[in-house]
N, C-alpha and C positions, 0 to 999 in steps of 0.2 A: 584489445591493439592499442599497442605502447601508446603512453601519453609521452613522446619525445619530441615536441616540435623544435626544441633546440637542436634536434639532429638534423635537421633539415641542410644539404649542400645548394648553394646557389645554380639555379639553371641557366634557360637561355631566355632572353628578352624578345620576344616577336611582336613590333610596333603594329599599331592598330591598322594602317593603311597601308598599301606597299609602295605608297607614294613617299615613307619617310625614310630620310637620307641614312645610310648604311650608320653615321655617328652617331646618330641620336638612339641608336641602341646598343654601342659599345661596349656602355659600362652598367652590365647588369645587376652588379650589387649596389651602385648608386640607385637605380629605378626602382629595388625593391621595399615597399614600405613595408614598417610593422604591423604584427597582426591588429587587423579591429576586432575591439573584443564583441562577442554576441550578444546584442541586445535586442530588443522588439520584432523577436521572433515572429513570423508570420505576418507581419505589417510590411506593405510593397513599399519601396522606399522609390522606386520608378528609375533612375536615373544610376544606381548603386546597389551590387549585392551586398544585403544585410548580416548574413551568418552562414553558416553551413548549411541549414535547412533552405534558407532561400537558394542557395544554390542548387542544392539537389533541384529545388521546384523549377528555375527558372533552365537548367539542363536538360529535364525531363519532358519539358516544353520545346525544345530546340530541336527542329527536324534534319538533325544530323545524323550521317552514311558514314561508312565506312572508318578508314583510322580516325577520322574527327571525332567519331561517335564512342570508337574504344577509347582513343585520350581523353575524352569527357567523362565515361567514366570511371575510368583509373584515377582520378584526379581529388582531390580534396581542397576544399576553402581553407584559403591561411586568411587573406584578407584585399580588402577594395577601398582604396582612398586616391584621391588625385586622378581617376581615370585609369590607375593601374589596378589591377586582378592580378592576387599573386596567390596559386594553385601549389597543390604535391601532390605529386607525381609517384603511385607504388613504386618501389624498389623493383627492377624486372623488366618495366614495363618505358625504360627509357628511349626505346625505341620507336615509339607514337609520338613522341618529341620533337616533331618537324615544320618546316614553315609553313606549310601546307596546310597542317591537319591542326596548327593553330592559328593559322589564317582563317580558317574554316571556321574553327570554334570560337574566336573574335566575331566573327561575321555574323555566325548562327547569334550569338549576345548581341548585337546591335540591337536588334529587334524590339528586345524586353530592355535594354539598355535609353535606348535613344542614341548612342552612338558604338560605333565597336573599341571595345575596351583594350590597353595595353595588356597583355597578358604575359606574366614572369612565373615560369614553371621553375620550380624547386623539388628535387628526387629526395624523398625521403618520406616518413611516415608524418602524419598529422593528428593533431587531437579530433579532428572531423572525420566523417564518414565519406568513405565514396561513393558514387552511384551502384557501382558492380560489388561493393558491400554490403550495401543495404541490403540488394537483391537477393545477395547470398543468404544473409541473415534472414530475410521476410521467407525465403523458401524454404532453409531448416525449419525455421518455427512453424509454417505451414504442415510439412513432412510429420514433423514430432508429434504434432494437434490429430493428423492423420493417423500415425501407429496408435496411438493413446486410444482414440475415440475406435480403431476396430477391435484392439485388443482387450476394451474394455465393455463392449458389446454382449450382453448376456447370450444371444446365441452363440456368438464364436465362442466362449467362456465355457458354456455346455459342449461347444465339437471338442474344445481342448481336454476337458476333464474326464468326460465320460466316452469319449470315442480315439482319443490317444491323437491327436488332429495336430499337427504342426504347421505353424506360421514359416511360409519359404522366406528367407531372407531378401530385404531389397524388392518386396513385392507388391506391399503397399504402398499406395501414391494417393495424395490429394487428388479431392473430384478434378479441380481447375487444372491439373496436370493429366487427364486422361485424354 
C-alpha cells in the first residue's frame, strides 16, 4: 500500500446533524484537521477515534447497511480532532460518498463517540488500512495457510509422489470458507 498521505485530495464535508446550515459546510479545506498521530493504540478514548486500529474496531461494531457500510469499508482513518473525523476514501469508490451514506455513518458512530462527528472525506490512499483491505489481507493469509497445510500433508505428498496425483488449481479452501 503506498504511503502517500500527502496525495490526498480534499473531499466533501458532511455536517454531523441535518439541521446544520449549508454555510457551515461550505469550506471543506477550512474544516479539515491535520492528521492525528497514532498513539495509545487499543485505549478507548470514548469521544474520539484515536488511531487506525480504533477506527477499524468502531466501524466493525457499527450496524451499517448498504452504501454506508460500503463507504465505511473503503475509508481509512486520517485524523479526529475537535469533533471532525477525517477519512481517506479509496480511489474508484467516490460514488459511495453521498450525503446520505456519510450521514448514516456519522449517525452509526454517534453511539460509540457520544455524538455524531462531522465527517470530512478525502479521496486518495492513506497510510492506514481500510476495513476492506484488512479483510482481503486476512482472507489471503488464510488461503495461503490452507494451501501450505494441504500441500505439506504427508498423505497428499505421498499421493503426488507415488501416484502422480495433481492438485486442481483454486480447489483448496480454508475450513472456515466451506
